[in-house]
N, C-alpha and C positions, 0 to 999 in steps of 0.2 A: 380542246378536250372536254368531253361531257362529264360534268361533276356528278358524283353519286348522291342519291338521297337514301339515307340509312335509317332504319327504324328498329329500335330495341323494345320488344314487348315483354321480355322476361327479365328476372334479376340477372345482373351482370356487373362485373367490376371492370371499369374502363380506365386505362392509363396511357401514358405516352412513352414510347421507347424508340429512339432513333427516328424521330419524326413519323412514327407509325402509331395509329390508334390500336392499342393492344386490348384484346377481349379475353377475360377469364370468366367462364360460366360456372356457377356452382354445380358440382356433380357432373362436370363435363357435358352439360347440356349445350344444345346449339339452337340456332334459329334457322332451321332448314328451309322455311318458306320464304326466306329473304336471300336471293342470289348474292347480294353484296356481302353476306355474312358467312360464306362457305369457308372462309379462312379464319384464323385467330388474330389477324391484324390487317389493317388497311392503311395505305399511305394517306396521311392527313391532307396532303395537297389534292387528293382525288375527291374529297368530300365537299359537297356544296351545302347540304342540309342534313342535320341529324335530328331525329325525333326520339325523345326519351319518354316511353309510355309507363313503364312499371315504376312504382314508387320505391322499390328496393334496388334500383340501379344506383351504383356508386361510381363517381368519376373524380379524378384528381384535378386540382386547380391548374397543374402544369398542362394537362391535356386541354382543359377548357381554354387556357390562354393561347395554346398553339392553334386550336381550332379558330378562335377569333382572329388571330394574326393572319390566318389564311382565308379570312372573309367567309367563314362557314356560319350559317344560321343554325342556332341550337334551340330546338323547341322542346318545352316540357309540357306534360299533359296532366289533366285532372283525374279524379277517381273514375271518371267514365271513359278514360282513354282519349278524350278530346283535347286538342291543343289548347293550352291555357297561358303559356308564357313564351317569350322569345328573347334570346340573347344575341346581340350584334356587336361588332367592334366599334370602338369610339373613334379610331383614326384608321382610315384605309386609303387616303389619297394625299399626295404631296401638296396639292393646291387646295386643301380643304378649307382653310380660312377664307381664301378668295371666293370660293364657290358658296360658302355659307353667306358671305356678304351679298353676293349677287342674288342669291335666293331670297334673302330677307328683304332686299330692296326692290324686288320685282313689283312692277306697277299693277294696279287693279285691272286696267284694260288688258294687259298681257295675261294675267291669271284667268280672266273671263274668256279670252280667246283660246287658251290652253284647255279650259274645261269644255268649251264648245267642241274642239277637236276630239277630246276624250270621249264625250258622250256620242258624238257622231260615229266614231269608230266602234264604240260598244254596240250601238243599235244596229249598225251595218253587220257586225259579226253575229249578233243574235239572229238577224234575218237570214244570214248565210247558213246558220245551223238549222233553222226552220226549213230552209230550202233543201238541205241535205236529207231531211226526213219527209220530204214531199208535202210540206205544209205551205199554206199561202204566206208569202213573205213580202209581196210588193209594197204593202203599206209601210213595212219596216224600212225599206230602201227610201221611200218618199220622206219618212220622218227623219231618217239619218241626214238627209240633205237639207232639211228645214230647221235644224238646230240653230238657235240664235246664240249670240255671245252670252256666256254664262248660263246657257240653257234656261233663259228667262221664262219660256213658256212651258217648262217642265215636260218636254217630250220624252225624257228618260222615264218618267213615271208612266206615261201613256203607253210607251213601248213595252215596259216591264209587265204591265197588266195583260197586254195581249200575248206577250212571249210566254209567261208562266201558265197561261190558260191553255196554250197549244203545244208546248215543247214535249211534254210527257204523254204517254198513252191516256186517252180520255177516261178509261175506267179507273184510273188512279184518283181522279177528282183532286188534283194536286193544288195546294196553295203554298206559296213560298213563305215560310215562317221559320226563323232561326230555331225556335223551340217547338216547331210543329212535327207532324208525323213523318216517317220515312217516305221518300228518300232525302228529306231535309238533313238528316244526319250525315249522309254521304256528301252532300253539297257543303255542309259546314266543315267537314274534314278536308275536303279538296280545296276549299277557299283558304283555309288556314295554311295549307302548304304553299299555295300560290302567294299568299300575303307575305310569307317568310321569304320566298324567292324574290319578290319585288323589293322588300325592305333590304335584302342583301344587295340587290343591284343598286339601290339608291345610295347606301353607305359606300359601296365600292366606287361610285361616281362622285363621292365627296359631298353628298347632299344630306339635309336634315330630314329624316323620315317623318318627324312630328309636324313639320310646317307644310300644310297642304295647299293645293291650288284651289280647292273647293271645300273639302271637309275641314271643319275647324272645331276642335273640342279640347278643352283644357284637360280632359280625362283620357285622351287618346294620344298615345306616343307614336302612332303610325298613320297619321292623317294622310300624308303624301302617298304612302304605300296603298292606302285604301282608294285614293284617287287613281293612281297609275294602273292598278290591277283591273280596273273596270273593263277595258276592252279584251282582257285575257280571260275573263270569267267564262265565256262560252266554251273554252277548252275544257274546263272542269265539268261543265254541263254535258259536253260531248262524252266524256268518260262515264259519267253517271248514267246518261241515257243508254250507252252501250251495255252497261251492267244490267239495266232493267230489261232492255230488248233481248238480251241473251238468256233471260229467264232465271237469273241468279237471285238468291235470297238477299234482299237489301235491307231487311229489318235490322240487322246487326252488322257491325264492321268486321266481317269474317276475314281470315287471312287472305283469301282469294280477292275479296273486294278491296281490302286495304292495299294489297300488292299493286292493283291497277291504279289506285289513287296515288300511290307513291311514285308511279311512273310519269306523273304530270310534268315535272320539270324537264324530262327527256323527250316529251312529245315534239314531233317535227312540225314547225310552224313556218309560214311564209311571211317575210317582212322585207319591205323595200325590194320586192321581186326575187328575193333569195330565200332558200330553205335553211333553217337552222334549228337546233334544239331550243325549246321554249326558254330555258334558263339563259341561253346566249342571247336570244331575242330580247329578253327583258333588259339585259345589259345595254343593248343597242338603244332601247327605248329610253333608259335613264341617261345614257350619254347624250342623246338628242335633246333631252330636257335641259341638261347643263348648257347646251348651245343656245337654247331659247332664253335662259336666264342671262347669259352673257351678251346677248344681242347678235350672235353669229347666225341665228336661224329663227324662224317664226313657226316652225312645224315640228311636232313630236312624231317620231316614227312609231307606228303601231302595227301589229300584224293584221293581215287580211285572212279571215278564217277560210280554210279549206279543211276537209277531213284529214287529220294527221295520217301520214303514210301515203297520201296521194300526190 
């Protein structure tokens, strides 16, 4: 079953009733631009990600507990409506302590090999997206095959410089900068959704999101999510590129633009030769990572980019 991504952009009172998320809008308002909110309640088990944008949203602790028990990622936003916080469950797996131990005890050579696979998959997917747009991509394929253990030669950085210079229309003169000009705002929003999906998958697999295979920061609670999401980033880029190519205004996160970004977890991706929703693919990736930590496997399953829907 494909889990829903639900976004609340206006004041609303959210509560739990009979394992349903119940919505009470002031003045009987509705969020007509969100197909998931055409009703006044949604089964909690159907929700994978919730985004709370408006600062006048109220929700009960009973609802929050039920959402977390069902491994739903709850995102809160800042005054600019950009994701700022993430709630995840503390316990979601019966073998959690065993998997924690295996993750903590993972050897440095294993971590370097896992990062090598991750960056190779990322560069290959970036190249596939460039190919989709008719851009030169052969150098990306060559770089993806030359990534060394731990990416010691920083091919990720070289590929990124080429990728960002070529992925968007030339007239944009785009530079990737989290605080830069649009469409950086769309990328930030899409990556935040992707990060929540990956963090949700990691906790569901019984792993510690803060303990990365490459990213290490005492100030980052989601280092591992930031690692594992790397090969999935081109799917966000694909959606943003589509918005630009369709001539939509991307200066602001309009309801139309936001609706497309909220559809990222449901994108059809190809992983291990099979098609599945991105959120399901992420769970397969995190499950394969568990096997790497336990010694059952040496390979993480990552998607191979093809334009979603093909």
